[in-house]
Backbone bond lengths (Angstrom), bond angles and torsions (degrees), N, CA, C in turn:
res aa  C-N    CA-C-N  psi(-1)  N-CA   C-N-CA  omega(-1)  CA-C   N-CA-C  phi
1 M - - - 1.391 - - 1.614 110.88 -
2 K 1.267 117.80 -33.33 1.447 121.17 -175.22 1.516 111.21 -59.63
3 T 1.305 118.59 -32.21 1.425 119.14 178.02 1.574 116.21 -76.08
4 S 1.246 115.54 -10.66 1.435 121.64 -176.91 1.494 114.40 -110.89
5 T 1.354 119.78 -5.01 1.455 120.80 179.61 1.475 109.86 -100.11
6 P 1.345 117.31 151.01 1.428 118.86 -175.45 1.470 115.33 -68.47
7 E 1.285 120.34 152.16 1.490 120.53 -179.74 1.535 110.13 -73.83
8 G 1.309 115.64 162.21 1.509 119.00 176.05 1.494 106.93 103.15
9 K 1.373 110.76 -176.82 1.453 121.55 -178.22 1.534 109.74 -72.51
10 H 1.372 115.91 121.97 1.425 117.86 175.91 1.495 108.11 -155.04
11 G 1.279 121.61 172.04 1.480 122.43 -177.92 1.419 112.06 81.00
12 I 1.331 120.45 -154.05 1.485 124.29 -177.66 1.484 108.81 -120.39
13 Q 1.305 118.67 153.15 1.467 123.92 179.65 1.473 109.07 -71.47
14 W 1.337 120.66 114.56 1.429 125.58 -177.89 1.480 111.06 -94.15
15 T 1.351 117.59 -50.38 1.515 121.75 175.08 1.508 103.05 -133.45
16 S 1.292 116.49 177.00 1.450 120.72 178.44 1.514 114.60 -56.65
17 R 1.339 118.15 -26.12 1.505 120.75 179.56 1.482 114.05 -118.28
18 M 1.312 117.49 10.63 1.487 118.85 -173.43 1.533 113.55 -134.09
19 Q 1.356 115.95 136.24 1.440 122.81 174.20 1.460 106.82 -104.78
20 L 1.372 119.14 139.78 1.427 122.37 174.60 1.549 106.98 -112.74
21 D 1.301 117.80 118.31 1.441 120.56 -173.36 1.569 112.29 -111.65
22 G 1.320 117.18 -6.73 1.453 115.75 176.95 1.506 110.95 174.94
23 L 1.308 114.19 166.31 1.438 121.71 178.68 1.553 105.89 -126.51
24 D 1.374 116.84 136.52 1.459 118.44 177.50 1.509 110.01 -107.33
25 F 1.322 115.68 135.81 1.479 123.02 179.56 1.569 107.66 -131.13
26 A 1.230 118.74 98.12 1.483 122.50 -178.83 1.503 110.95 48.22
27 D 1.332 117.91 -104.29 1.475 118.17 179.66 1.557 110.86 -107.05
28 D 1.283 116.97 19.80 1.476 122.39 177.29 1.502 111.88 -117.92
29 L 1.342 116.25 150.91 1.495 122.13 177.45 1.523 107.36 -124.70
30 A 1.300 114.10 141.24 1.491 121.93 165.24 1.525 106.67 -112.27
31 L 1.321 116.39 110.43 1.511 118.71 177.66 1.495 113.02 -97.19
32 L 1.299 117.75 145.76 1.428 126.11 -177.00 1.462 110.34 -123.15
33 S 1.287 118.49 136.45 1.445 122.56 -177.30 1.581 111.78 -153.65
34 Q 1.298 115.96 151.80 1.456 120.19 177.15 1.541 110.14 -79.56
35 T 1.383 116.62 -35.27 1.450 117.92 -175.01 1.489 113.61 -130.28
36 Q 1.321 118.31 162.88 1.464 120.04 179.52 1.513 109.39 -65.34
37 Q 1.363 118.33 -39.53 1.432 121.64 -177.23 1.500 109.46 -65.33
38 Q 1.295 119.09 -40.89 1.471 125.06 177.85 1.599 108.85 -59.58
39 M 1.313 114.86 -41.05 1.454 120.39 -177.65 1.540 109.52 -68.02
40 Q 1.361 115.71 -43.77 1.454 118.86 179.13 1.495 111.34 -61.75
41 K 1.308 118.61 -39.35 1.468 124.25 178.80 1.534 109.74 -61.38
42 T 1.286 115.72 -44.65 1.473 121.75 179.06 1.508 113.62 -64.66
43 I 1.378 115.07 -45.59 1.482 118.80 178.78 1.467 112.00 -63.46
44 T 1.360 118.72 -39.87 1.480 123.10 -179.32 1.558 107.94 -64.35
45 S 1.317 117.41 -40.02 1.445 119.92 -177.60 1.501 109.99 -71.11
46 I 1.288 119.06 -38.58 1.475 123.35 179.68 1.518 110.22 -67.03
47 A 1.375 116.24 -42.30 1.444 121.92 178.77 1.580 110.05 -62.37
48 A 1.272 117.65 -41.25 1.465 122.12 -177.81 1.541 109.90 -68.81
49 A 1.362 118.80 -45.00 1.437 125.47 176.90 1.529 111.38 -63.14
50 S 1.356 117.54 -37.40 1.479 120.49 177.43 1.542 110.87 -70.46
51 A 1.337 119.26 -41.39 1.428 122.04 179.77 1.541 111.23 -63.95
52 A 1.285 115.55 -32.03 1.486 121.35 -179.85 1.518 111.69 -62.17
53 V 1.344 117.05 -25.28 1.472 121.86 -178.72 1.481 110.12 -111.93
54 G 1.321 121.12 11.80 1.432 123.98 175.77 1.532 117.97 88.94
55 L 1.380 114.70 13.25 1.439 119.97 -179.23 1.525 108.66 -105.34
56 N 1.343 118.10 163.41 1.454 118.88 171.19 1.442 113.11 -140.44
57 V 1.335 115.90 160.96 1.469 120.96 177.55 1.491 107.81 -92.69
58 H 1.294 118.44 122.18 1.473 125.38 -179.06 1.551 108.42 -78.37
59 K 1.338 116.06 98.83 1.481 120.48 -177.08 1.554 112.51 -60.60
60 G 1.306 116.32 -29.99 1.460 118.54 -176.88 1.599 110.57 -73.87
61 K 1.312 118.13 -15.88 1.445 119.98 178.40 1.516 112.65 -101.09
62 A 1.311 115.68 -4.70 1.450 118.83 179.89 1.524 112.37 -72.08
63 R 1.312 115.94 144.24 1.468 122.94 178.19 1.482 110.79 -137.85
64 F 1.253 118.50 140.10 1.422 122.96 179.62 1.537 113.50 -124.67
65 S 1.310 116.50 140.29 1.404 121.63 -179.65 1.549 110.78 -129.70
66 D 1.263 116.74 134.17 1.480 123.05 178.47 1.564 102.66 -104.77
67 T 1.307 116.59 112.11 1.448 118.07 -177.19 1.582 109.77 -106.87
68 T 1.290 116.66 21.21 1.406 119.42 175.58 1.497 110.21 -68.18
69 Q 1.317 114.42 129.72 1.473 118.70 -177.49 1.527 108.61 -85.81
70 H 1.355 119.51 108.21 1.448 123.95 -176.68 1.530 111.31 -88.46
71 A 1.282 116.21 -27.76 1.467 120.02 177.92 1.515 111.26 -133.22
72 P 1.301 118.24 150.87 1.433 120.71 -179.47 1.551 111.04 -64.41
73 I 1.303 115.18 150.47 1.488 117.87 -179.16 1.517 109.01 -84.13
């Protein structure tokens, strides 16, 4: 996935020196992002890199979750 994600700061802050931008599970990806725009940029980049090697992103299987906490628990 590193070759298909955009350079620069993306993902979520994991430690003081490390960004976590996604998790790979066999043929599945879990992408992490701070903003919707950042996520769209990552998805577009991954789709282009995948297409270049004959793979595609199955839009029907894609799921999105917004975990922003809007109200206190």
